[in-house]
C-alpha positions, 0 to 999 in steps of 0.5 A, a space after each residue: 353703757 359704752 359712753 360711760 366706759 369711754 368717759 372713764 377712759 378719758 378721766 383715767 388718761 387725764 389723771 395720767 397726764 396730770 401725773 406726768 406733768 407733775 413729775 416733770 415739773 416737780 422743781 417748779 411746783 415746789 418753788 411756787 408752793 415755797 413762794 406762796 408759803 413765804 408770802 402767806 407767812 409774811 402777810 400774817 406777820 404784817 397783820 396788827 393782831 393787837 390792833 384788831 383785838 383792840 378794835 373789836 373790843 372798842 366796837 364791842 364797847 361802843 355797841 354796849 354804850 348804844 344799847 345802854 343808851 336805848 335802855 337795854 337789849 330789848 329796846 335796842 332790838 325793837 329799834 332794830 326791828 323797826 328799822 329793818 321793817 320801816 318800809 312795811 310800817 310806812 306802807 301800813 301808814 299810807 294804807 291807813 291814810 287812804 282808808 281815812 281818805 276814802 271814809 271822808 270821801 264816803 261821808 261827803 258823798 253821803 252828805 251830797 246824796 242826803 242833800 240831793 234826796 231832801 231836795 227831791 223829797 221836797 220836789 216830790 212833796 210839792 208834786 204830791 200836793 199839786 196831785 192831791 189838789 188837782 186829781 185826788 187820792 189817786 194822784 197822791 198815791 201815784 206820786 208816792 209810788 214815784 217817790 218810793 221808786 226815786 228813793 230806791 234808785 238813789 239808794 242803789 247809787 250810794 250803795 254802788 258807790 260804797 261797794 266801789 270804795 270797799 272793793 278799792 280798799 280791799 285791793 289796797 290791803 291786798 297790794 300792801 300785803 303783797 309788797 311785804 314777804 311777810 304778807 306773801 307768807 301770810 297770803 299763802 298760809 291763809 290760802 292753805 288754811 282755806 283749802 284745808 277747811 273747805 
């Protein structure tokens, strides 16, 4: 409370000093105000108001012509939205290209796995025939079990690679969304909805 009282005393002293200074320098203050007013008046008189109005009308006419060339205000606003969001559109294009490349890579990987699986199947078939010929039905059963185990392991490798690609795609979509303010808002809204629902 004591500090607040001292603060008001200092403010009051400052006001008294300013009032005394302005009373002492009244002629100087009046001269400066008059100089400022004269300069402002000269500057306002020097402005070419007619030229400004003509320039504004010319800009409006040019804008109207461009809007007309684009087929109306709706098309012009769509073009403006495309220009403003060009970075996000290019990011989505790159995302689509990445997903396409991942799909092509997955097909190539699946084809290689298919060829390798067929080669393994052929090798296992040859071994099964050899086992049948040498050991009989128990040897064939053992080779069938080995074939099943080999196929299961190779399919696990394909599924692991596929899950890795899916995870990479999800990360890419997340990065693309976070690169855009709209994506950040969408992410926050989705998070809020999930919290509310669950």
